[in-house]
ROSE-4610 file (N, C-alpha, C; in Angstrom, 1 decimal, always signed):
// ROSE-4610
residu = [X/X/X/X/X/X/X/X/X/X/X/X/X/X/X/X/X/X/X/X/X/X/X/X/X/X/X/X/X/X/X/X/X/X/X/X/X/X/X/X/X/X/X/X/X/X/X/X/X/X/X/X/X/X/X/X/X/X/X/X/X/X/X/X/X/X/X/X/X/X/X/X/X/X/X/X/X/X/X/X/X/X/X/X/X/X/X/X/X/X/X/X/X/X/X/X/X/X/X/X/X/X/X/X/X/X/X/X/X/X/X/X/X/X/X/X/X/X/X/X/X/X/X/X/X/X/X/X/X/X/X/X/X/X/X/X/X/X/X/X/X/X/X/X/X/X/X/X/X/X/X/X/X/X/X/X/X/X/X/X/X/X/X/X/X/X/X/X/X/X/X/X/X/X/X/X/X/X/X/X/X/X/X/X/X/X/X/X/X/X/X/X/X/X/X/X/X/X/X/X/X/X/X/X/X/X/X/X/X/X/X/X/X/X/X/X/X/X/X/X/X/X/X/X/X/X/X/X/X/X/X/X/X/X/X/X/X/X/X/X/X/X/X/X/X/X/X/X/X/X/X/X/X/X/X/X/X/X/X/X/X/X/X/X/X/X/X/X/X/X/X/X/X/X/X/X/X/X/X/X/X/X/X/X/X/X/X/X/X/X/X/X/X/X/X/X/X/X/X/X/X/X/X/X/X/X/X/X/X/X/X/X/X/X/X/X/X/X/X/X/X/X/X/X/X/X/X/X/X/X/X/X/X/X/X/X/X/X/X/X/X/X/X/X/X/X/X/X/X/X/X/X/X/X/X/X/X/X/X/X/X/X/X/X/X/X/X/X/X/X/X/X/X/X/X/X/X/X/X/X/X/X/X/X/X/X/X/X/X/X/X/X/X/X/X/X/X/X/X/X/X/X/X/X/X/X/X/X/X/X/X/X/X/X/X/X/X/X/X/X/X/X/X/X/X/X/X/X/X/X/X/X/X/X/X/X/X/X/X/X/X/X/X/X/X/X/X/X/X/X/X/X/X/X/X/X/X/X/X/X/X/X/X/X/X/X/X/X/X/X/X/X/X/X/X/X/X/X/X/X/X/X/X/X/X/X/X/X/X/X/X/X/X/X/X/X/X/X/X/X/X/X/X/X/X/X/X/X/X/X/X/X/X/X/X/X/X/X/X/X/X/X/X/X/X/X/X/X/X/X/X/X/X/X/X/X/X/X/X/X/X/X/X/X/X/X/X/X/X/X/X/X/X/X/X/X/X/X/X/X/X/X/X/X/X/X/X/X/X/X/X/X/X/X/X/X/X/X/X/X/X/X/X/X/X/X/X/X/X/X/X/X/X/X/X/X/X/X/X/X/X/X/X/X/X/X]
num = [1/1/1/2/2/2/3/3/3/4/4/4/5/5/5/6/6/6/7/7/7/8/8/8/9/9/9/10/10/10/11/11/11/12/12/12/13/13/13/14/14/14/15/15/15/16/16/16/17/17/17/18/18/18/19/19/19/20/20/20/21/21/21/22/22/22/23/23/23/24/24/24/25/25/25/26/26/26/27/27/27/28/28/28/29/29/29/30/30/30/31/31/31/32/32/32/33/33/33/34/34/34/35/35/35/36/36/36/37/37/37/38/38/38/39/39/39/40/40/40/41/41/41/42/42/42/43/43/43/44/44/44/45/45/45/46/46/46/47/47/47/48/48/48/49/49/49/50/50/50/51/51/51/52/52/52/53/53/53/54/54/54/55/55/55/56/56/56/57/57/57/58/58/58/59/59/59/60/60/60/61/61/61/62/62/62/63/63/63/64/64/64/65/65/65/66/66/66/67/67/67/68/68/68/69/69/69/70/70/70/71/71/71/72/72/72/73/73/73/74/74/74/75/75/75/76/76/76/77/77/77/78/78/78/79/79/79/80/80/80/81/81/81/82/82/82/83/83/83/84/84/84/85/85/85/86/86/86/87/87/87/88/88/88/89/89/89/90/90/90/91/91/91/92/92/92/93/93/93/94/94/94/95/95/95/96/96/96/97/97/97/98/98/98/99/99/99/100/100/100/101/101/101/102/102/102/103/103/103/104/104/104/105/105/105/106/106/106/107/107/107/108/108/108/109/109/109/110/110/110/111/111/111/112/112/112/113/113/113/114/114/114/115/115/115/116/116/116/117/117/117/118/118/118/119/119/119/120/120/120/121/121/121/122/122/122/123/123/123/124/124/124/125/125/125/126/126/126/127/127/127/128/128/128/129/129/129/130/130/130/131/131/131/132/132/132/133/133/133/134/134/134/135/135/135/136/136/136/137/137/137/138/138/138/139/139/139/140/140/140/141/141/141/142/142/142/143/143/143/144/144/144/145/145/145/146/146/146/147/147/147/148/148/148/149/149/149/150/150/150/151/151/151/152/152/152/153/153/153/154/154/154/155/155/155/156/156/156/157/157/157/158/158/158/159/159/159/160/160/160/161/161/161/162/162/162/163/163/163/164/164/164/165/165/165/166/166/166/167/167/167/168/168/168/169/169/169/170/170/170/171/171/171/172/172/172/173/173/173/174/174/174/175/175/175/176/176/176/177/177/177/178/178/178/179/179/179/180/180/180/181/181/181/182/182/182/183/183/183/184/184/184/185/185/185/186/186/186/187/187/187/188/188/188/189/189/189/190/190/190/191/191/191/192/192/192/193/193/193/194/194/194/195/195/195/196/196/196/197/197/197/198/198/198/199/199/199/200/200/200/201/201/201/202/202/202]
x = [-111.3/-112.5/-112.9/-113.5/-113.8/-115.0/-114.9/-116.0/-116.9/-116.4/-117.1/-117.1/-118.2/-118.1/-117.7/-117.8/-117.5/-116.1/-115.3/-114.0/-113.1/-112.3/-111.5/-110.3/-109.2/-108.0/-108.2/-109.1/-109.4/-110.4/-110.2/-111.2/-112.4/-113.7/-114.8/-114.7/-114.0/-113.8/-112.9/-111.8/-110.8/-111.4/-112.2/-112.7/-113.8/-114.4/-115.6/-115.1/-113.8/-113.4/-113.1/-113.6/-113.5/-112.2/-111.2/-109.8/-109.2/-109.9/-109.4/-110.1/-111.1/-111.8/-110.8/-110.0/-109.1/-108.1/-107.7/-106.8/-107.4/-108.7/-109.4/-109.5/-109.9/-110.0/-108.7/-107.6/-106.3/-105.9/-106.2/-106.0/-106.7/-107.9/-108.7/-108.0/-107.7/-107.0/-105.7/-104.9/-103.6/-103.8/-104.7/-104.9/-105.4/-106.3/-106.8/-105.7/-104.8/-103.7/-102.7/-102.5/-101.6/-102.2/-103.5/-104.1/-103.7/-103.7/-103.3/-101.9/-101.0/-99.6/-99.3/-99.9/-99.7/-100.2/-101.3/-101.8/-100.8/-100.3/-99.4/-98.1/-97.7/-96.5/-96.7/-98.0/-98.4/-98.1/-98.4/-98.2/-99.3/-99.1/-100.1/-101.4/-102.5/-103.8/-104.2/-103.8/-104.1/-103.6/-102.5/-102.0/-103.0/-103.8/-104.8/-106.1/-106.5/-107.8/-107.6/-107.5/-107.3/-108.6/-108.7/-109.9/-110.2/-111.4/-111.8/-111.2/-110.6/-110.0/-111.0/-110.6/-111.5/-111.0/-109.7/-109.1/-108.5/-109.2/-108.7/-108.5/-107.4/-106.3/-105.1/-105.3/-104.1/-103.7/-104.7/-104.4/-104.1/-103.7/-103.4/-102.3/-101.4/-100.3/-100.5/-101.7/-102.0/-101.9/-101.6/-101.5/-102.9/-103.0/-104.2/-104.2/-105.1/-105.2/-105.4/-105.0/-105.2/-106.7/-107.5/-108.9/-109.5/-109.0/-109.5/-109.2/-108.0/-107.6/-108.5/-108.7/-109.6/-110.9/-111.5/-112.8/-112.9/-111.8/-111.8/-111.9/-111.2/-111.3/-112.7/-113.2/-114.5/-115.6/-115.5/-116.4/-116.5/-115.5/-115.5/-116.1/-116.4/-116.9/-118.1/-119.0/-120.3/-120.1/-119.1/-118.8/-118.0/-117.2/-116.4/-117.2/-118.2/-119.0/-120.5/-120.9/-122.3/-123.3/-122.7/-123.5/-123.5/-123.0/-122.9/-123.4/-124.5/-125.0/-125.3/-125.8/-126.2/-125.0/-123.9/-122.7/-122.0/-122.0/-121.4/-122.2/-123.5/-124.3/-124.0/-123.9/-123.6/-122.2/-121.3/-119.9/-119.8/-120.5/-120.4/-121.1/-122.2/-122.9/-122.0/-121.3/-120.4/-119.2/-118.6/-117.5/-117.9/-119.1/-119.6/-119.8/-120.4/-120.7/-119.4/-118.4/-117.1/-116.4/-116.5/-115.8/-116.5/-117.8/-118.4/-117.9/-117.6/-117.1/-115.7/-114.9/-113.5/-113.3/-114.2/-114.1/-114.2/-115.0/-115.2/-114.0/-113.1/-111.9/-110.6/-109.8/-108.5/-107.5/-108.0/-107.2/-108.2/-107.9/-108.8/-108.0/-108.6/-107.9/-107.8/-106.8/-106.4/-107.6/-108.3/-109.4/-110.5/-110.9/-112.0/-111.5/-110.2/-109.7/-109.7/-109.2/-109.1/-110.5/-111.4/-112.8/-113.4/-113.2/-113.7/-113.1/-111.8/-111.1/-111.6/-111.7/-112.2/-113.5/-114.4/-115.8/-115.7/-114.9/-114.7/-114.2/-113.1/-112.5/-113.5/-114.3/-115.2/-116.3/-116.7/-117.7/-117.2/-115.9/-115.3/-115.2/-115.5/-115.3/-116.1/-117.4/-118.1/-117.5/-116.8/-116.2/-114.9/-114.2/-113.0/-113.3/-114.5/-114.9/-115.1/-115.6/-115.8/-114.5/-113.4/-112.1/-111.1/-111.7/-110.9/-109.9/-110.2/-109.3/-108.2/-108.1/-107.2/-105.8/-104.8/-103.6/-102.8/-103.0/-102.3/-102.9/-104.2/-104.9/-104.5/-104.4/-104.0/-102.6/-101.7/-100.3/-100.2/-101.0/-101.1/-101.5/-102.4/-102.9/-101.7/-101.0/-99.9/-98.8/-98.5/-97.4/-97.7/-99.0/-99.5/-100.2/-99.8/-100.5/-100.4/-99.2/-99.1/-100.0/-100.1/-101.0/-102.4/-102.8/-104.2/-104.6/-103.8/-104.1/-104.0/-103.1/-103.0/-104.3/-105.0/-106.3/-107.5/-107.5/-108.6/-108.5/-107.3/-107.1/-106.2/-105.4/-104.5/-105.3/-104.7/-105.3/-106.4/-106.7/-107.8/-107.6/-106.4/-106.1/-106.2/-105.6/-105.6/-107.1/-107.9/-109.3/-110.1/-109.8/-110.4/-110.2/-108.9/-108.5/-109.2/-109.3/-109.9/-111.4/-112.0/-113.4/-113.7/-112.9/-113.2/-112.7/-111.7/-111.2/-111.3/-112.5/-112.7/-111.9/-111.2/-110.4/-109.1/-108.8/-107.6/-106.4/-105.5/-104.4/-103.4/-103.3/-102.4/-102.9/-104.2/-104.8/-104.9/-105.1/-105.1/-103.7/-102.7/-101.3/-101.0/-101.5/-101.2/-102.0/-103.2/-104.0/-103.4/-103.0/-102.4/-101.1/-100.3/-99.0/-99.1/-100.1/-100.4/-100.8/-101.5/-101.9/-100.7/-99.8/-98.6/-97.8/-97.7/-96.9/-97.5/-98.8/-99.5/-99.3/-99.1/-98.9/-97.4/-96.5/-95.1/-94.4/-95.1/-94.5/-93.9/-92.8/-92.2/-91.5/-91.0/-90.3/-91.3/-92.6/-93.5/-93.8/-93.6/-94.0/-93.3/-92.0/-91.2/-91.6/-91.8/-92.2/-93.6/-94.5/-95.8/-95.8/-95.1/-95.0/-94.5/-93.4/-92.8/-93.8/-94.5/-95.5/-96.6/-97.1/-98.2/-97.8/-96.6/-96.1/-96.0/-95.5/-95.4/-96.8/-97.8/-99.1/-99.7/-99.4/-99.9/-99.3/-98.1/-97.4/-97.3/-98.0/-97.9/-98.9]
y = [+59.8/+59.1/+58.5/+57.4/+56.7/+57.2/+57.3/+57.7/+56.5/+55.3/+54.1/+53.2/+52.9/+52.1/+50.7/+50.2/+48.8/+48.7/+49.8/+49.7/+49.2/+48.2/+47.6/+46.8/+46.9/+46.1/+44.7/+44.4/+43.1/+42.4/+41.1/+40.3/+40.1/+40.0/+39.7/+38.4/+37.4/+36.2/+36.4/+37.1/+37.3/+38.0/+39.1/+40.0/+39.3/+38.3/+37.6/+36.5/+36.1/+35.0/+35.4/+34.6/+35.1/+35.4/+34.6/+34.9/+36.2/+36.8/+38.1/+39.3/+39.0/+40.1/+41.0/+40.2/+40.9/+41.8/+41.4/+42.2/+43.5/+43.4/+44.7/+45.6/+45.1/+45.9/+46.5/+45.7/+46.2/+47.4/+47.2/+48.3/+49.6/+49.5/+50.7/+51.3/+50.4/+50.9/+51.6/+51.0/+51.6/+53.0/+53.2/+54.6/+55.6/+55.1/+56.0/+56.3/+55.4/+55.7/+56.6/+56.5/+57.3/+58.8/+58.9/+60.3/+60.9/+60.1/+60.5/+60.9/+60.1/+60.4/+61.7/+61.8/+63.0/+64.2/+64.1/+65.3/+65.7/+64.7/+65.1/+65.7/+65.2/+65.8/+67.1/+67.6/+68.8/+68.8/+67.7/+67.6/+68.4/+68.6/+69.3/+68.6/+69.4/+68.8/+67.9/+68.2/+67.4/+66.0/+65.8/+64.4/+63.6/+64.3/+63.7/+63.5/+64.6/+64.5/+65.4/+64.8/+65.5/+65.8/+66.9/+67.2/+66.2/+66.1/+65.2/+65.6/+64.7/+65.1/+65.9/+67.0/+67.8/+68.0/+67.7/+68.0/+66.8/+65.6/+64.4/+64.6/+64.1/+63.3/+64.1/+65.4/+66.3/+66.2/+65.8/+65.7/+64.2/+63.4/+62.0/+61.8/+62.8/+62.6/+63.4/+63.9/+64.6/+63.7/+64.3/+63.5/+63.0/+61.7/+61.1/+61.1/+61.7/+61.7/+60.3/+60.2/+58.9/+58.6/+59.6/+59.4/+58.9/+59.5/+59.1/+57.6/+57.2/+55.8/+54.9/+55.3/+54.5/+54.4/+55.4/+55.4/+54.3/+54.3/+53.3/+51.9/+51.6/+50.3/+50.0/+51.1/+51.0/+50.6/+51.0/+50.6/+49.1/+48.4/+46.9/+46.2/+46.8/+46.1/+45.3/+45.9/+45.2/+43.8/+43.7/+42.5/+41.5/+42.1/+41.3/+40.8/+41.5/+41.1/+41.1/+40.1/+40.1/+39.7/+39.2/+38.9/+39.9/+41.1/+42.1/+43.5/+43.4/+44.6/+45.8/+45.4/+46.4/+47.2/+46.4/+47.0/+47.9/+47.4/+48.2/+49.4/+49.4/+50.6/+51.6/+51.2/+52.1/+52.7/+51.9/+52.4/+53.4/+53.0/+53.9/+55.2/+55.2/+56.4/+57.3/+56.7/+57.5/+58.0/+57.2/+57.7/+58.8/+58.7/+59.7/+61.0/+60.9/+62.1/+62.8/+62.0/+62.5/+63.2/+62.5/+63.0/+64.4/+64.5/+65.7/+66.9/+66.6/+67.6/+68.0/+66.9/+67.2/+67.9/+67.6/+68.3/+69.8/+70.2/+71.7/+72.4/+71.6/+72.2/+72.2/+73.2/+73.2/+72.7/+72.9/+72.4/+72.4/+71.5/+71.3/+71.4/+71.8/+71.8/+70.3/+70.0/+68.7/+67.9/+68.6/+67.9/+67.4/+68.3/+67.9/+66.9/+67.0/+65.9/+64.6/+64.5/+63.2/+62.7/+63.6/+63.2/+62.5/+63.2/+62.6/+61.3/+61.2/+59.9/+58.8/+59.2/+58.2/+57.7/+58.5/+58.0/+57.0/+57.3/+56.4/+55.0/+55.0/+53.8/+53.0/+53.7/+53.1/+52.4/+53.0/+52.4/+51.2/+51.0/+49.9/+48.6/+48.8/+47.7/+46.5/+46.6/+45.3/+44.5/+45.1/+44.4/+43.8/+44.5/+44.0/+42.7/+42.7/+41.6/+40.4/+40.6/+39.5/+38.9/+39.7/+39.2/+38.9/+38.7/+38.6/+37.4/+36.4/+35.3/+35.4/+36.5/+36.7/+37.2/+36.3/+36.6/+37.8/+38.0/+39.2/+40.5/+40.5/+41.7/+42.0/+40.9/+41.1/+41.6/+41.0/+41.4/+42.9/+43.3/+44.7/+45.6/+45.2/+46.0/+46.2/+45.1/+45.1/+46.0/+45.9/+46.8/+48.2/+48.6/+49.9/+50.4/+49.8/+50.1/+51.6/+52.2/+53.6/+54.5/+54.3/+55.1/+54.9/+53.6/+53.3/+53.9/+53.7/+54.3/+55.8/+56.3/+57.8/+58.4/+57.7/+58.2/+57.9/+56.6/+56.1/+56.4/+56.6/+56.8/+55.7/+55.9/+54.9/+53.7/+52.5/+51.3/+50.7/+51.5/+51.1/+49.7/+49.5/+48.3/+47.1/+47.2/+46.1/+45.8/+46.8/+46.5/+45.9/+46.4/+45.9/+44.4/+44.0/+42.6/+41.7/+42.2/+41.4/+41.4/+42.4/+42.4/+41.4/+41.3/+40.4/+39.0/+38.9/+37.6/+37.4/+37.1/+36.9/+35.9/+35.0/+33.9/+34.5/+35.7/+36.3/+36.4/+37.3/+37.5/+36.3/+35.5/+34.4/+33.3/+33.1/+32.1/+32.6/+33.9/+34.6/+34.4/+34.6/+34.5/+33.1/+32.1/+30.7/+30.3/+30.8/+30.6/+31.2/+32.4/+33.1/+32.5/+32.2/+31.6/+30.2/+29.5/+28.2/+28.4/+29.4/+29.7/+30.1/+30.9/+31.2/+29.9/+29.1/+27.8/+26.9/+26.8/+26.0/+26.5/+27.8/+28.4/+28.5/+28.1/+28.1/+29.4/+30.4/+31.7/+31.8/+31.0/+30.9/+32.2/+33.0/+34.2/+35.2/+35.1/+36.0/+35.8/+34.5/+34.1/+34.8/+34.9/+35.6/+37.0/+37.8/+39.2/+39.3/+38.4/+38.5/+38.3/+37.3/+37.1/+38.3/+38.9/+40.1/+41.2/+41.5/+42.6/+42.3/+41.1/+40.8/+40.9/+40.5/+40.6/+42.1/+42.9/+44.3/+44.9/+44.5/+45.0/+44.5/+43.3/+42.7/+43.4/+43.9/+44.5/+46.0/+46.5/+48.0/+48.8]
z = [+20.3/+20.4/+19.0/+19.1/+17.8/+17.1/+15.8/+15.0/+14.7/+14.8/+14.6/+15.8/+16.4/+17.7/+17.4/+16.2/+15.9/+15.3/+15.3/+14.8/+15.9/+15.7/+16.8/+16.2/+16.9/+16.5/+17.0/+17.9/+18.5/+17.7/+17.4/+16.7/+17.7/+17.1/+18.0/+18.8/+18.2/+18.9/+20.1/+19.9/+20.9/+22.1/+21.8/+22.8/+23.6/+23.0/+23.7/+24.6/+24.5/+25.3/+26.7/+27.7/+29.1/+29.6/+29.2/+29.7/+29.2/+28.2/+27.8/+28.4/+29.2/+29.9/+30.8/+31.5/+32.5/+31.7/+30.5/+29.8/+29.3/+28.9/+28.5/+29.7/+30.9/+32.1/+32.4/+32.2/+32.5/+31.6/+30.3/+29.3/+29.8/+30.2/+30.6/+31.9/+32.8/+34.1/+33.8/+32.8/+32.5/+32.0/+31.1/+30.5/+31.6/+32.5/+33.6/+34.5/+34.8/+35.7/+35.1/+33.7/+33.0/+33.1/+33.1/+33.2/+34.5/+35.6/+36.9/+37.0/+36.4/+36.4/+35.6/+34.5/+33.6/+34.3/+35.0/+35.8/+36.8/+37.6/+38.7/+38.1/+36.9/+36.3/+35.6/+35.6/+35.0/+33.5/+32.9/+31.4/+30.7/+29.4/+28.6/+28.7/+28.9/+29.0/+27.9/+26.7/+25.5/+25.6/+26.5/+26.7/+27.6/+28.4/+29.2/+28.5/+27.8/+27.0/+25.8/+24.6/+23.4/+22.7/+21.9/+21.2/+20.1/+19.7/+18.6/+17.3/+16.5/+15.2/+14.3/+13.8/+13.0/+11.5/+11.3/+10.0/+9.4/+9.5/+8.9/+7.4/+6.8/+7.4/+7.9/+8.0/+8.3/+9.8/+10.7/+12.1/+12.5/+11.6/+11.9/+12.9/+13.0/+13.9/+15.2/+15.4/+16.7/+17.9/+19.0/+20.2/+20.6/+21.0/+21.5/+23.1/+23.7/+25.2/+25.8/+27.1/+27.8/+28.0/+28.2/+28.4/+27.1/+26.0/+24.6/+24.4/+24.8/+24.6/+25.5/+26.7/+27.6/+27.0/+26.4/+25.8/+24.7/+23.9/+22.8/+23.4/+24.5/+25.1/+25.7/+26.3/+26.9/+25.9/+24.7/+23.6/+23.4/+23.9/+23.6/+24.8/+25.9/+27.1/+26.9/+26.1/+25.8/+25.2/+24.3/+23.6/+24.6/+25.4/+26.3/+27.5/+27.9/+29.1/+28.7/+27.9/+27.5/+28.7/+29.7/+30.9/+32.0/+31.7/+32.7/+32.2/+31.4/+30.8/+31.8/+32.9/+33.9/+34.4/+34.7/+35.3/+34.2/+32.9/+31.8/+31.6/+31.7/+31.4/+32.5/+33.8/+34.9/+34.7/+34.3/+34.2/+33.0/+31.9/+30.7/+31.0/+31.8/+32.2/+33.0/+34.0/+34.8/+34.0/+33.1/+32.3/+31.4/+30.8/+29.8/+30.6/+31.8/+32.6/+33.0/+33.4/+33.8/+32.6/+31.5/+30.3/+29.8/+30.0/+29.7/+30.5/+31.8/+32.7/+32.3/+31.9/+31.6/+30.3/+29.3/+28.0/+28.1/+29.1/+29.2/+29.9/+30.4/+31.1/+30.2/+30.4/+29.9/+31.0/+32.2/+33.4/+34.5/+35.5/+36.6/+37.9/+39.0/+40.2/+40.7/+41.5/+41.9/+42.5/+43.4/+44.1/+43.1/+42.2/+41.2/+40.3/+39.8/+38.9/+39.6/+40.8/+41.5/+41.8/+42.2/+42.5/+41.2/+40.1/+38.8/+38.5/+38.6/+38.3/+39.3/+40.5/+41.5/+41.2/+40.8/+40.4/+39.3/+38.3/+37.2/+37.6/+38.4/+38.9/+39.8/+40.6/+41.5/+40.7/+39.6/+38.7/+38.0/+37.9/+37.2/+38.1/+39.4/+40.4/+40.1/+39.7/+39.3/+38.2/+37.3/+36.2/+36.7/+37.6/+38.2/+39.0/+39.7/+40.4/+39.5/+38.3/+37.4/+36.9/+37.0/+36.5/+37.7/+38.9/+40.1/+40.1/+39.3/+39.2/+38.1/+37.5/+36.4/+37.0/+37.0/+37.7/+37.1/+35.8/+35.2/+35.6/+35.8/+36.3/+37.8/+38.6/+40.0/+40.1/+39.2/+39.2/+38.8/+37.8/+37.4/+38.6/+39.3/+40.5/+41.5/+41.7/+42.7/+42.3/+41.0/+40.4/+40.4/+40.4/+40.3/+41.6/+42.7/+44.0/+44.3/+44.2/+44.6/+43.8/+42.5/+41.7/+42.0/+42.2/+42.5/+43.9/+44.9/+46.2/+46.2/+45.2/+45.1/+44.6/+43.8/+43.3/+44.3/+44.7/+45.5/+47.0/+47.5/+48.9/+49.5/+50.6/+51.2/+51.6/+51.3/+51.7/+50.8/+49.7/+48.8/+48.2/+47.6/+46.9/+47.8/+49.0/+50.0/+50.3/+50.5/+50.8/+49.7/+48.4/+47.3/+47.1/+47.2/+47.0/+48.0/+49.3/+50.3/+50.1/+49.4/+49.1/+48.1/+47.0/+45.9/+46.2/+47.2/+47.6/+49.1/+49.5/+50.9/+51.6/+50.8/+51.3/+51.9/+51.7/+52.2/+51.2/+51.5/+50.5/+50.4/+51.5/+51.4/+50.4/+50.6/+49.7/+48.3/+48.1/+46.8/+46.2/+46.9/+46.4/+45.9/+46.7/+46.3/+45.0/+44.9/+43.7/+42.5/+42.6/+41.5/+41.0/+42.0/+41.7/+41.0/+41.5/+40.8/+39.4/+39.1/+37.7/+36.9/+37.4/+36.7/+36.4/+37.4/+37.3/+36.2/+36.2/+35.2/+33.8/+33.7/+32.3/+32.0/+32.9/+32.6/+32.8/+33.4/+33.7/+35.0/+35.2/+36.5/+37.0/+36.1/+36.4/+37.1/+36.8/+37.4/+38.8/+39.3/+40.6/+41.7/+41.6/+42.7/+42.8/+41.7/+41.8/+42.4/+42.0/+42.5/+44.0/+44.5/+45.9/+46.7/+46.2/+46.8/+46.9/+45.8/+45.7/+46.7/+46.7/+47.6/+49.1/+49.4/+50.7/+51.1/+50.2/+50.5/+50.8/+50.0/+50.2/+51.6/+51.9/+53.2/+54.4/+54.3/+55.4/+55.3/+54.2/+54.0/+54.7]
């Protein structure tokens, strides 16, 4: 966890640009999904949530938990989404409440852990909606379908994408592939189409 809320490796200008919003959301999602994978693998709890450093600089090499890393990214949301203060406040409140529960535990039963993680991911949905046209974020979702549905329940990702893209998955695919084409990332297109087809027929 950060000692200074304003300490960041990202420049204020970079984090405030709209096209980078999706990347920040992706970073947060990545760490949360890593929490899920680590829990399923029965990894050391400190890998999921590590204690706050108490003996600086001697604990500089200590393991940093995935929830801790997610929290560092979450601190940047206010700068990245200046037009979504209500959604950020609600998400931050849910994350802080969940973190307070997790801090008290050395280990949790599966049901409670998944319930806690599910609440955090659900609270992130309004910000995901604001980044719905970010092809990299959509691609990340597709590549991590199994983990996302593992936390949220079968069919969640399919339903989420239809919710934020009422036009349908076929139109979504065309739009995202056009974006990759315009940026010159042609190698991404074929994988994106395969993953979207698997989701559609899964």
